C-alpha positions as CSV (number, residue, x, y, z in Angstrom):
1,M,-17.7,-23.3,10.4
2,S,-15.2,-26.2,10.2
3,S,-17.0,-28.5,7.8
4,I,-19.6,-28.1,5.0
5,L,-21.2,-30.8,2.8
6,I,-22.5,-29.6,-0.5
7,H,-25.0,-32.3,-1.6
8,S,-25.9,-33.2,-5.2
9,A,-24.5,-30.1,-7.0
10,T,-23.8,-30.2,-10.8
11,L,-20.1,-29.5,-10.9
12,V,-18.7,-27.5,-13.8
13,N,-15.0,-28.3,-13.7
14,E,-12.0,-29.1,-15.9
15,G,-14.1,-29.5,-19.1
16,K,-16.8,-31.7,-17.5
17,K,-20.3,-31.4,-15.9
18,F,-21.3,-34.1,-13.4
19,V,-23.4,-34.4,-10.2
20,A,-21.4,-35.0,-7.0
21,D,-21.1,-34.2,-3.3
22,V,-18.3,-32.0,-2.1
23,F,-17.0,-32.1,1.5
24,I,-15.1,-29.1,2.8
25,K,-13.2,-29.1,6.1
26,N,-11.1,-26.3,7.5
27,G,-11.2,-24.4,4.3
28,I,-10.0,-27.2,2.1
29,I,-11.9,-29.5,-0.4
30,E,-11.4,-32.8,1.4
31,S,-13.4,-35.1,-0.9
32,I,-15.5,-35.1,-4.1
33,A,-17.7,-38.2,-4.7
34,P,-21.0,-39.2,-6.1
35,Q,-22.3,-39.6,-2.6
36,I,-20.5,-38.7,0.7
37,E,-21.9,-40.0,4.0
38,R,-20.2,-37.8,6.5
39,K,-21.4,-35.6,9.3
40,A,-20.9,-31.9,8.6
41,D,-21.5,-28.7,10.6
42,R,-23.6,-27.5,7.6
43,V,-25.3,-29.3,4.8
44,I,-26.3,-27.4,1.7
45,H,-28.7,-29.2,-0.6
46,A,-27.7,-28.1,-4.1
47,E,-29.9,-30.2,-6.3
48,G,-30.5,-28.3,-9.5
49,L,-27.7,-25.9,-8.8
50,H,-24.3,-25.7,-10.7
51,L,-21.1,-25.5,-8.7
52,F,-18.2,-23.6,-10.3
53,P,-14.7,-23.0,-9.0
54,G,-14.6,-19.4,-7.7
55,C,-13.7,-16.8,-10.3
56,I,-10.2,-15.3,-10.2
57,D,-10.4,-11.7,-11.5
58,D,-6.9,-10.7,-12.7
59,Q,-7.7,-7.0,-13.2
60,V,-9.5,-4.8,-10.8
61,H,-9.1,-1.2,-9.6
62,F,-10.4,-1.0,-6.0
63,R,-9.1,2.6,-5.6
64,E,-7.6,2.3,-2.2
65,P,-5.6,4.1,-1.0
66,G,-6.2,7.7,-2.1
67,L,-9.4,7.4,-4.3
68,T,-11.8,6.0,-1.7
69,H,-14.5,8.4,-2.6
70,K,-15.0,6.1,-5.6
71,A,-14.4,2.7,-4.1
72,D,-12.5,0.8,-1.4
73,I,-11.3,-2.7,-0.8
74,Y,-14.0,-3.3,1.8
75,R,-16.9,-2.5,-0.4
76,E,-15.6,-3.8,-3.8
77,S,-14.5,-7.2,-2.3
78,R,-18.0,-7.7,-1.1
79,A,-19.4,-6.9,-4.5
80,A,-17.0,-9.3,-6.0
81,V,-18.0,-12.2,-3.7
82,A,-21.7,-11.5,-4.4
83,G,-20.8,-12.0,-8.0
84,G,-18.9,-15.2,-7.6
85,I,-15.4,-13.7,-7.7
86,T,-13.5,-15.3,-4.9
87,S,-10.0,-13.8,-5.7
88,F,-8.9,-10.6,-7.2
89,M,-5.6,-9.0,-8.4
90,E,-5.6,-5.2,-8.0
91,M,-3.9,-2.5,-10.0
92,P,-1.2,0.0,-8.9
93,N,-2.7,3.3,-10.1
94,T,-4.0,4.3,-6.7
95,V,-2.8,7.4,-4.8
96,P,0.0,7.3,-4.3
97,N,0.9,5.0,-7.2
98,T,2.2,1.6,-6.0
99,L,5.7,2.2,-7.2
100,T,7.7,1.0,-4.1
101,Q,7.7,-2.2,-2.1
102,A,6.7,-0.4,1.0
103,L,3.6,1.1,-0.7
104,L,2.8,-2.4,-2.1
105,E,2.9,-4.0,1.4
106,E,0.6,-1.2,2.8
107,K,-2.1,-2.3,0.4
108,Y,-1.7,-5.9,1.5
109,L,-2.1,-4.8,5.1
110,I,-5.3,-3.0,4.2
111,A,-6.7,-6.1,2.4
112,S,-5.8,-8.4,5.3
113,N,-8.2,-6.5,7.5
114,T,-11.0,-5.6,5.1
115,S,-11.1,-7.9,2.0
116,L,-13.8,-10.6,2.0
117,A,-12.2,-12.1,-1.1
118,N,-8.8,-13.5,-1.5
119,Y,-6.4,-10.9,-2.8
120,S,-3.2,-9.9,-4.6
121,F,-1.7,-6.6,-5.8
122,Y,0.4,-5.7,-8.8
123,M,3.7,-3.9,-8.4
124,G,3.6,-0.8,-10.5
125,A,6.2,0.1,-13.1
126,G,7.2,3.7,-13.8
127,N,9.8,5.3,-15.9
128,D,12.3,5.5,-13.0
129,N,11.7,2.7,-10.5
130,L,13.2,-0.3,-12.3
131,E,15.4,-1.3,-9.4
132,E,12.4,-1.3,-7.1
133,V,10.3,-3.3,-9.6
134,L,13.0,-6.0,-9.8
135,R,12.8,-6.5,-6.0
136,T,9.3,-7.9,-6.3
137,N,8.8,-11.3,-4.8
138,P,7.3,-13.7,-7.4
139,E,5.9,-16.0,-4.8
140,T,3.8,-13.4,-3.0
141,V,2.9,-10.8,-5.7
142,C,0.7,-11.6,-8.7
143,G,2.7,-9.6,-11.3
144,I,4.2,-6.3,-12.5
145,K,1.9,-3.9,-14.2
146,V,3.1,-1.7,-17.1
147,F,0.9,1.0,-18.5
148,M,2.1,1.2,-22.1
149,G,-0.7,3.7,-22.8
150,S,-2.4,6.6,-21.0
151,S,-4.2,5.5,-17.9
152,T,-5.8,6.8,-14.7
153,G,-3.0,8.5,-12.7
154,N,0.5,9.2,-13.9
155,M,1.9,5.8,-14.7
156,L,2.6,5.9,-18.4
157,V,5.8,4.0,-19.1
158,D,7.2,5.3,-22.4
159,N,11.0,5.2,-21.8
160,E,12.3,2.6,-24.1
161,K,15.3,1.9,-21.8
162,T,13.0,1.3,-18.9
163,L,10.8,-1.0,-21.0
164,E,13.8,-3.0,-22.2
165,G,15.0,-3.3,-18.6
166,I,11.6,-4.6,-17.4
167,F,11.1,-7.1,-20.2
168,A,14.7,-8.3,-20.0
169,N,14.8,-8.8,-16.2
170,A,11.4,-9.1,-14.7
171,P,11.3,-12.3,-12.6
172,M,7.6,-12.8,-13.1
173,L,4.5,-12.1,-15.2
174,I,4.3,-8.7,-16.8
175,A,0.8,-7.4,-17.3
176,T,0.3,-4.6,-19.8
177,H,-2.2,-2.0,-20.7
178,C,-1.6,-1.4,-24.5
179,E,-2.7,1.7,-26.3
180,D,-0.3,3.9,-28.3
181,E,-0.2,7.3,-26.6
182,A,1.0,9.2,-29.7
183,T,-1.8,7.9,-31.9
184,I,-4.4,8.7,-29.2
185,R,-3.2,12.2,-28.7
186,S,-3.1,12.9,-32.5
187,N,-6.7,11.6,-32.8
188,A,-7.9,13.6,-29.8
189,E,-6.4,16.8,-31.3
190,K,-8.1,16.2,-34.6
191,F,-11.5,15.6,-33.0
192,Q,-11.1,18.6,-30.6
193,A,-10.4,20.8,-33.6
194,L,-13.4,19.6,-35.4
195,F,-16.0,19.4,-32.6
196,G,-14.6,21.5,-29.7
197,D,-16.9,21.0,-26.7
198,D,-19.4,18.9,-28.7
199,L,-17.4,15.6,-28.4
200,T,-19.7,12.7,-27.6
201,P,-19.1,9.2,-26.1
202,G,-19.7,7.7,-29.5
203,M,-16.4,9.3,-30.6
204,H,-14.4,7.4,-28.0
205,P,-13.5,4.4,-30.2
206,L,-12.7,6.8,-33.0
207,I,-10.1,8.5,-30.8
208,R,-8.9,5.4,-28.9
209,T,-8.8,3.3,-32.0
210,A,-8.0,-0.3,-32.8
211,E,-4.9,0.9,-34.5
212,A,-3.7,2.5,-31.3
213,C,-4.2,-0.7,-29.5
214,Y,-2.5,-2.8,-32.1
215,I,0.6,-0.6,-32.3
216,S,1.1,-0.9,-28.6
217,S,0.1,-4.6,-28.3
218,S,2.4,-5.7,-31.1
219,F,5.3,-3.7,-29.6
220,A,4.8,-5.5,-26.3
221,V,4.7,-8.8,-28.1
222,G,7.9,-7.9,-29.9
223,L,9.6,-7.0,-26.6
224,A,8.4,-10.3,-25.0
225,K,9.7,-12.4,-27.9
226,K,13.0,-10.6,-27.9
227,H,13.6,-11.2,-24.2
228,N,11.5,-14.4,-23.7
229,S,9.5,-12.5,-21.1
230,R,6.3,-13.8,-19.5
231,L,3.8,-11.3,-21.0
232,H,0.1,-11.0,-20.3
233,I,-1.8,-8.4,-22.3
234,L,-4.9,-7.1,-20.6
235,H,-8.3,-6.1,-22.0
236,I,-8.0,-7.0,-25.7
237,S,-10.6,-4.8,-27.5
238,S,-10.1,-5.2,-31.2
239,A,-10.3,-7.9,-33.8
240,I,-6.9,-7.1,-35.3
241,E,-5.1,-7.7,-31.9
242,T,-6.5,-11.2,-31.7
243,G,-4.1,-12.2,-34.5
244,L,-1.1,-11.6,-32.1
245,F,-1.9,-14.6,-30.0
246,S,-1.6,-18.4,-30.6
247,N,-3.5,-21.5,-29.5
248,T,-0.8,-24.0,-30.5
249,L,0.6,-24.6,-27.0
250,P,-1.0,-25.7,-23.7
251,L,-1.6,-22.6,-21.6
252,A,1.0,-23.6,-19.0
253,Q,3.7,-23.5,-21.8
254,K,2.7,-20.1,-23.3
255,R,5.0,-17.2,-22.7
256,I,2.5,-14.6,-24.2
257,T,-1.1,-14.7,-23.0
258,A,-4.1,-12.4,-23.3
259,E,-7.2,-11.3,-21.4
260,A,-10.7,-10.3,-22.6
261,C,-13.0,-8.2,-20.4
262,V,-16.7,-8.7,-19.9
263,H,-17.6,-5.3,-21.3
264,H,-15.7,-5.9,-24.6
265,L,-17.6,-9.2,-24.9
266,W,-21.0,-7.7,-24.2
267,F,-21.3,-4.1,-25.5
268,S,-20.5,-2.5,-28.9
269,D,-20.3,1.0,-30.3
270,E,-24.0,0.9,-31.0
271,D,-24.6,1.0,-27.2
272,Y,-23.0,4.5,-26.8
273,A,-26.4,6.0,-28.0
274,T,-28.1,4.8,-24.9
275,K,-25.3,4.1,-22.4
276,G,-23.1,7.1,-23.1
277,N,-20.3,7.6,-20.6
278,W,-21.5,4.6,-18.6
279,I,-19.7,2.4,-21.1
280,K,-16.7,4.7,-21.5
281,W,-13.6,2.5,-20.9
282,N,-10.0,2.5,-21.9
283,P,-9.5,0.7,-24.2
284,A,-12.7,1.7,-25.8
285,V,-15.7,-0.5,-26.5
286,K,-15.5,-0.8,-30.3
287,T,-17.6,-2.4,-33.1
288,A,-19.8,-5.4,-33.0
289,A,-17.3,-7.1,-35.4
290,D,-14.6,-6.5,-32.8
291,R,-16.7,-7.8,-30.0
292,D,-17.5,-11.0,-32.0
293,A,-13.9,-11.5,-32.9
294,I,-12.8,-11.3,-29.3
295,L,-15.4,-13.9,-28.3
296,Q,-14.2,-16.2,-31.1
297,A,-10.6,-15.8,-29.8
298,V,-11.8,-16.7,-26.3
299,L,-13.6,-19.8,-27.7
300,D,-10.6,-21.0,-29.7
301,D,-8.1,-20.3,-26.9
302,R,-6.1,-17.5,-28.5
303,I,-7.4,-15.3,-25.6
304,D,-6.9,-17.1,-22.3
305,V,-8.7,-15.3,-19.5
306,I,-11.9,-13.4,-19.0
307,A,-11.8,-10.6,-16.3
308,T,-13.5,-7.3,-15.5
309,D,-11.2,-4.3,-15.3
310,H,-13.6,-3.2,-12.6
311,A,-12.8,0.5,-12.3
312,P,-15.5,2.5,-10.4
313,H,-16.1,6.3,-10.6
314,T,-18.8,8.2,-8.9
315,I,-22.1,9.0,-10.6
316,E,-21.2,12.7,-10.5
317,E,-17.9,12.0,-12.3
318,K,-19.5,9.8,-15.0
319,S,-22.3,12.3,-15.5
320,Q,-20.0,15.0,-16.7
321,P,-19.6,15.8,-20.5
322,Y,-17.7,13.2,-22.4
323,S,-14.3,15.0,-22.5
324,K,-14.4,15.3,-18.6
325,A,-15.9,12.0,-17.6
326,P,-13.3,9.4,-16.6
327,S,-13.1,6.0,-18.2
328,G,-14.0,2.9,-16.3
329,G,-16.9,1.3,-14.5
330,P,-18.0,-1.3,-11.9
331,L,-18.4,-4.9,-13.1
332,V,-17.4,-7.5,-10.5
333,Q,-20.9,-8.1,-9.1
334,H,-22.3,-9.0,-12.5
335,A,-19.4,-10.4,-14.5
336,L,-20.3,-14.0,-14.0
337,P,-24.1,-13.5,-14.5
338,A,-23.3,-11.7,-17.7
339,M,-21.1,-14.5,-19.0
340,L,-23.8,-17.0,-18.0
341,E,-26.2,-15.0,-20.0
342,L,-24.0,-15.5,-23.0
343,F,-24.4,-19.2,-22.2
344,H,-28.1,-18.9,-22.3
345,M,-27.8,-17.2,-25.7
346,G,-25.9,-20.2,-27.0
347,K,-22.6,-18.3,-27.4
348,I,-20.4,-20.1,-24.9
349,R,-20.4,-23.3,-22.9
350,L,-20.5,-23.5,-19.1
351,E,-17.2,-25.4,-19.1
352,K,-15.5,-22.7,-21.1
353,I,-16.7,-20.0,-18.6
354,A,-15.2,-22.0,-15.8
355,E,-12.0,-22.4,-17.8
356,K,-11.6,-18.7,-18.7
357,M,-12.7,-17.2,-15.3
358,A,-11.2,-19.7,-12.9
359,H,-8.9,-22.4,-14.3
360,N,-6.9,-20.3,-16.7
361,P,-6.2,-17.3,-14.4
362,A,-4.8,-19.9,-11.9
363,I,-2.6,-21.4,-14.6
364,C,-1.5,-18.1,-16.1
365,F,-0.4,-16.7,-12.7
366,Q,0.5,-20.0,-11.2
367,V,-1.8,-19.5,-8.2
368,H,-1.2,-22.1,-5.5
369,K,-4.1,-24.6,-5.2
370,R,-6.9,-22.5,-6.3
371,G,-9.0,-22.1,-9.5
372,F,-10.2,-25.8,-9.7
373,I,-12.6,-28.0,-7.8
374,R,-10.0,-30.5,-6.6
375,E,-9.3,-32.5,-3.5
376,G,-6.6,-30.7,-1.4
377,Y,-7.4,-27.3,-3.0
378,S,-8.7,-24.3,-1.2
379,A,-12.5,-24.3,-1.2
380,D,-13.2,-21.3,-3.4
381,L,-16.5,-22.2,-4.9
382,V,-19.7,-20.7,-6.4
383,L,-23.2,-22.1,-6.5
384,V,-25.3,-20.8,-9.3
385,D,-29.0,-21.2,-10.1
386,L,-29.1,-21.0,-13.9
387,N,-32.9,-20.6,-13.8
388,R,-33.4,-17.9,-11.2
389,P,-33.7,-14.6,-13.0
390,S,-32.3,-11.5,-11.3
391,T,-32.7,-7.9,-12.3
392,V,-29.8,-5.4,-11.8
393,E,-31.3,-2.6,-9.7
394,R,-29.5,0.3,-8.0
395,S,-30.8,-0.8,-4.6
396,S,-29.0,-4.2,-4.9
397,L,-25.6,-2.8,-5.9
398,L,-22.7,-3.3,-3.5
399,S,-20.0,-1.3,-5.2
400,K,-19.4,2.0,-3.4
401,C,-20.1,4.0,-6.6
402,G,-23.7,2.9,-6.6
403,W,-24.3,2.4,-10.3
404,S,-23.8,-0.3,-12.9
405,P,-23.7,-0.4,-16.8
406,F,-26.1,-3.3,-16.5
407,E,-28.8,-1.4,-14.6
408,G,-32.2,-2.5,-15.7
409,R,-30.9,-5.8,-17.2
410,T,-32.5,-9.0,-16.1
411,F,-30.1,-11.9,-16.1
412,S,-31.3,-15.5,-16.3
413,S,-29.0,-16.7,-13.6
414,T,-28.3,-15.9,-9.9
415,V,-25.2,-16.5,-7.7
416,T,-26.7,-18.2,-4.6
417,H,-23.7,-19.1,-2.6
418,T,-20.0,-18.1,-2.6
419,F,-17.3,-19.9,-0.6
420,V,-14.0,-18.1,0.0
421,S,-11.3,-20.4,1.4
422,G,-14.1,-22.6,2.8
423,H,-16.0,-19.6,4.4
424,L,-19.6,-19.2,3.2
425,A,-19.3,-15.5,2.5
426,W,-22.4,-15.0,0.4
427,E,-25.7,-16.9,0.8
428,N,-28.9,-15.9,-1.0
429,G,-28.2,-12.2,-0.8
430,I,-26.7,-12.1,2.7
431,I,-23.0,-11.4,3.3
432,N,-21.1,-13.1,6.2
433,D,-17.9,-11.2,6.8
434,Q,-16.8,-13.0,10.0
435,K,-13.7,-14.2,8.1
436,M,-11.5,-12.3,5.7
437,G,-10.0,-13.7,2.5
438,D,-6.4,-14.9,2.1
439,R,-3.4,-13.5,0.4
440,L,-2.8,-15.4,-2.8
441,I,0.4,-17.4,-3.1
442,F,2.1,-18.2,-6.4
443,K,4.2,-21.3,-7.2
444,R,6.8,-20.0,-9.6
């Protein structure tokens, strides 16, 4: 479809809300105006709907290659688009781990053939691949991922010489998972000695504590300040960590930025009683006070980005006892509806949601001509009906794992249309996968 006219939508963009028409031609936003009188191949009457820039999720685990019994790029990208996420950045703890440039390009090849959303992949850092990491092209790869804490797979980077080499020489953004491994292991040994096989999900934040997060996050911040590195700390989960970040500079000038994830903004340790392993993530969901402090840091711009850390596991894997059940869960299909629910609760403005889920990821990663509703930009757009409730039911889930931590929840809003590079990929529950997404480009 070469041209689309979106008529009379309420745009949520760059701190404003206003009604306008948007004309898309050949995948690009060609004009935005109060009224556009042009013929188009398709006209969408969007009166009463809100038009957001497409969400850019800077942290997902789509499990391909090697773990495709849990998820794959084909299925997860469709779930993302259904949830208004038009671009994703995927993590390197697949099998094999993405520790070479050749393995990295293999993932790009898979996505070019199967991803409905736009895509990028992190280059993985290990203890012994520094030379390979430094070969990463800043213009075609979103960033370098460093696991400074235990993670899925075998990618813990705990060699100080390697860390110094990465922070001193990386030509691009460094994204970190920060949990102090020694603290976690010590806590785990204590709880194992006390409770043996009777460990429960509610103990997860007592093992993977705020202290463990802060030790690692503050260490990463120290390294970044020492070397003037471009650091982005992922999934902040504790109140104490929010004090590491500043709101005194415009985002484009910050050297140290942070991300919050939807589950840390939504759940608290009180939910383990009913949700159990279904909300077992690393870092752990912690107290309501932590949750509220993270939201406050989002609102006052100490935390810059909202993402998902979408990390599916099978129902069988998550149904195991706590000590055997893996951490992580699917979120891309319901991240935007969940944040819009916080809007309905009076906790966040629509303009701030657009900023944290679209504008700021584009700024942080210097994504080329995406993340905003602007003339000349790629038409990554999401239409939302704020007054059409939708219930999360297993039959409607698109992620391969087939479950959601939000099952049974009725959200007040529904994603009605998602445009990926001008392609209408999702319309009222129907996927159109005649055109795949694009590889993201970065202007650095």
